[in-house]
N, C-alpha and C positions, 0 to 999 in steps of 0.2 A: 504494500500500500504506500503510495506516494503522499506524504502529508502536505496539506495546504500550508504555505509559508506566509505568515502575517507580520507586518511591520506596524508597530503602534506609534502614532504621532500624537503626543500629548499624554502625559502620565499623571493626570489629575484624578478626580473622584470617579469618573466613568471608567477609566482604564483598568481599575482594580478588578472590576467584574468582567469587562470585555476580554481581557487577557486570560482570566481563569476560565471563562466559557470556551474560549478557543482551545485551550488545552483539553478541556473535558469533552469536546467534540472531536478529539484526536487530531487537532491542528497543531501548529508549531509557531511560537513567537520567535522570530529570528533577529529582531532588533527593536529598539524603542528610542525615542528622543523627546526632549522637552526644552523649553526656553529657560526654566528656572535653574539657576546655578546650584541650588542646594539639592537638586535631584540628580544632576549629572554625575555619573560614576556609580550610582546605586544599582544594585541588582534588582531586577523587576520583581523578584520574589518578595522583596520588602514591600513594594507597592501592593502586591497581591495578598500580603499577610500569609505567605506560605514559605516553603523551603526555597533556598536559592536556586535559580535557574541557569546561572552562569551567563546571563544576558544582561549587559550593563547599559544603563541609559546614557545616550550620547547627547551632545548639543544639537539643537535643531539646525544650527549653522553648518553642521556636518552631514545633513540629510542626504545630499547628492552622493557623497562618497560612501555613506553607509548603505544606501540602496544598491549601489554598484557592487559593494562587498557582499551583502547578504542575499541579494537576488530574491526578494519576496514575490509572491503572486499578487498579493493585495496589501494595500496600506489602509489602516483605519485612522481617520483624523477626528479627534475629539477635543478641539481647541476653542474655536470661536463660532459665533452665531451668524456672521455676515459673510457673504461670498468674497467680497474684496479682501477680507482679513485672512482667508485661507488660500486665495488664488495662486500665490507663489508656491505654496506647498504642493498644491494640486499639480501645477505645471512641472515641478521637479519630479513628482511621481510619474506623470505621463511620459516625460522624456526618458525615463528609465524603464518604460514598458510595464509599469505597475498599475493595476486597477485600483480604484479609490472608492471606499465607503466612508461616509462622513455623517456625523450628527449635526453638522452645521444646518441650522433650521432653514436658512434661505435656500440652501442647495436642494431642499425637498421639491421645490418647483421654481427654480431661479429664473426661468425665462420670462416670468411676468413681473419681475422686480429689477433685475439687472441683466437685460437682454444682451448688452454688448459683451460683458465678460462671459456670460453663458455661451454665446455663439463662438467666442474665441476659444474657450475651453472645449466646446463640442467639436470644433474643427480640429483642434490639436489632438484630442483623444482619438478621433477617427483616423487621423494620419498615423498615429502610433499603435492603432489597433487595441486600445484599451477602453474601459468603461468607467464612468463616474456616476455614483448614485448617492443621493442624500436620503437617509432613512432614520428610524428610531421610533419613539413613542407615537409620533403623529402618523406613521405608516399604518398602524393598526387602529388606534383609538380615535384619530381624527380623519382617517382615510378609509381603509378597507372595511372596517366595521360599519361605517356609515353607508358605503356603497352597497354592502350586502343587505342592509336594511332596506335601502331603496329598491333593490332587486326583488324584495318581497312586497312591494307597494304597487298598486295599480295606477294611481294618479297622485302626483306630488304637487303641492302648491308652495311649500316653504321648507327649508332645512335650517334648523336653529341649533347652535351648539355653544357650550360654555365649558371651559376647562381651567382648573386652578391647580397651581403647583408652587412649591416652596423654592425660591431662587437660591436658598442656602445649599440645596442638594446638588447644584450643577457647576459651581465655581464662579469666579469673579467676572468673567466675560458676560455670562448670562445675567448676573445680578445688575451689572452696569447697563446692559441693554434694556433693562426694565426700569431704569432711573433710580434704583435703590441708592440712597445716600445723597441724592440731590436736594436742593431747596425747590419749592414749588416754582419759583421764578425761573431758575435754570432749566427745570423740566419743561416749562412752557416754551422757553426760547430754543430748546434743542429737540427733544423727542416729540413734543406736541406741535412743533412748528408746521407740520404738514396736515394738521387736522382739517383746516378750511381751504386747502389747496385745490385749485381746479385741475381737471384731467390734463389740460395742456401744460400747466406748471409741473405736474407730477411727471409727465413724459419727458419734459426737459431735464428734470433731475435724473431720471433714468438714463438719458443720453449722456449725462455727465458722470454716470456711475456713482451717484451720491444720494440716491433715494434709499431711505431706511425703512424697510417693511416690518410691520409686526409679524409675528409668526403665523397668524391666521391669514395674512395676505397670500402667502404661498400655498396654504392649505386650500383656500378658495379656488385658486388656479388649478390645483391638483384635482379637487372634486369635480370641477367643471369638465376637465379632460376625461376623467374616469367615467363620468356619467353622460358624456356626449352633449354637454350644455355649451351654449355660446354666450359669453358675457358681453353685455352692452355697456355697463358702467360699474365701477367699483369705488368705494371710499373707505377710509379708515379713520378712527378716532381713538387717540390714546389719552386716557384719563388717569391722573396720578392717584395713588392710594397713600394717604398720609398716616404717619405714626400718631396714635392717640396718647400712648404712654411710652416712655423711654424703653427702647428695645435694643439688644446687642446683636450685631451681625458678625458671626465668626468669619464668614467669607470675605466681607469687606474690612474686617478687623476694625470695626467702628461702632460706636454707640449712636443710635439714631434717636435724637431728641424729639419730643412732641412737635408736630408740625413739619418734620422732614418727610421726604418721600421714601416709602419702603417698598415700592413696586408700582405696578400699573395694571389697569384693565385696558385691553386693546380690542376694539370692536370693528370688524370688517364686514361690510355688506355689499352685495352684488345683485344687480338686476340682469336677468338672462332673456334671450330671445324666446325661450320656451315658457316664459311667465312663471318661472320658479325662482323665488327669492332665497338667497343665501345670506344668513346673518349669524356670524360666529364670533366668539369672544374667547380670548385667553387672559387669564389673571395670574400674573407672576408677582410674588411679593415675599418679603421676609416674614415668615409666619410668627404669630404669637403661639404660646404653648398649647392653646386649645384648637388651633386650626389644622386642617388636614386636606389632602388632595381630593379633588372631585372632578369627574368628567361626565357631563350630561348632554344628551342630544335628543332632539325631537324631529322626526320626519312627519310633517303635516300633510294629510291627504286622505286617500282611501286605501287602506286604513291609516289612521295616525298612530305612530309608534314612538314610544319614549324608551330610552336606554340610559341607565345610571350606573356608573362605576364609582362606588363609594370607597374612598381612600385607596386608590390604586397605587402600587409601588412604581412610580413613573421612572425612577432611575433604573431599576432592574429590568423593567419592561423595555425601556429604551435599549439597554445593552443586549438583551436577548434578541431583539429584533435585528440589530446590527449583525450579530453573529449568525443568526439563522438566514440572513440575506447573502452570506458569503458565496454559497454555491450559485445563486442567481447572478451575482455580478461577474463571476468567472465564466458563465455560459451566455451572458447577454451580448447583444450586438454592440459594436463600438460606438462611443459617443457619450454625451452628457445626458443621461436618461433620468426620468422620474420613475418611481416605483409604480406609477399608473401604467407604465409601459411594460411592466414585468408580470410574471405569474404572481398570484397571491402568495403571501409568505406562508411557509410551512414549518412545522416543528421538526428539528433535526433529532431523530430518535437516538442515534448512536454516534455516527461519525460522518464527517463531511463527504468522504469518498463515496458513500452510498447515494449521493445526490448529484454526482458529477458525471 
């Protein structure tokens, strides 16, 4: 049996589980890298809280040489949420003939928020015969689960979704993407600056590669493609969630005083040619001790169906989806694909080789 060779880019909170899951599905971690100096040189076993693996974390600046040395089949990128922030890493992987799976939320359906970089990476991937895929929690719980419910519905008038998660679970990049730690004024000047933007202004930002999508922006694009809907217009509104009582963020290493932003609600709505309204919300914030994750969707129509995931373990679900998607990325056509283009995810019963 030839083992699937995986290179881990980003050795934070998500990698602990992804690397373990790869080993348990009879794959092999052949290398890992990170930007943090305190992690460089550590055995990945320490990150995994297991025995040493004799694989040591290198600097992300050495990625090109490490890929040439280790020759992985696929790289898993678990660093940032925006495509611009990972594009150089993706290019390095592509030019080394390495497939890419990433938890970058914008990569889930990047063509509707950063079309220029999306097209550049798509063309480069095709030229080097590799595949790029964004996946994770949204692949199931904001995507395929919803499309499966729709497949059980005769007539649909509206799809409404809301999902809440603790930004503390995912690292500093995601926390900052949700405005945690900002003052309300800075939040309004930065993250919320696109709330009242016209479609023409938004397209201009996209052409400048500077539009910042909320996570549900890309999910709406994914759902429309999966369901065969044609979007006429879209808008998003980012609303800050303020701290009521002082709360500490371990991720930000910061005490959030009353009145500071601890996260946001981002609502994306779309009108389609088919007269089906999409209205979806993600709520990411630093949790108080009594809060928990929640994922709730309603497909209105004949019949109307509601699904509620109460306290889902979004971190583990994200990591498991990424690992279970590895056979798909290895067999997919070349290019920058969305999981809407792929077979629906499956549970890897024993080992990767059974699915290749």
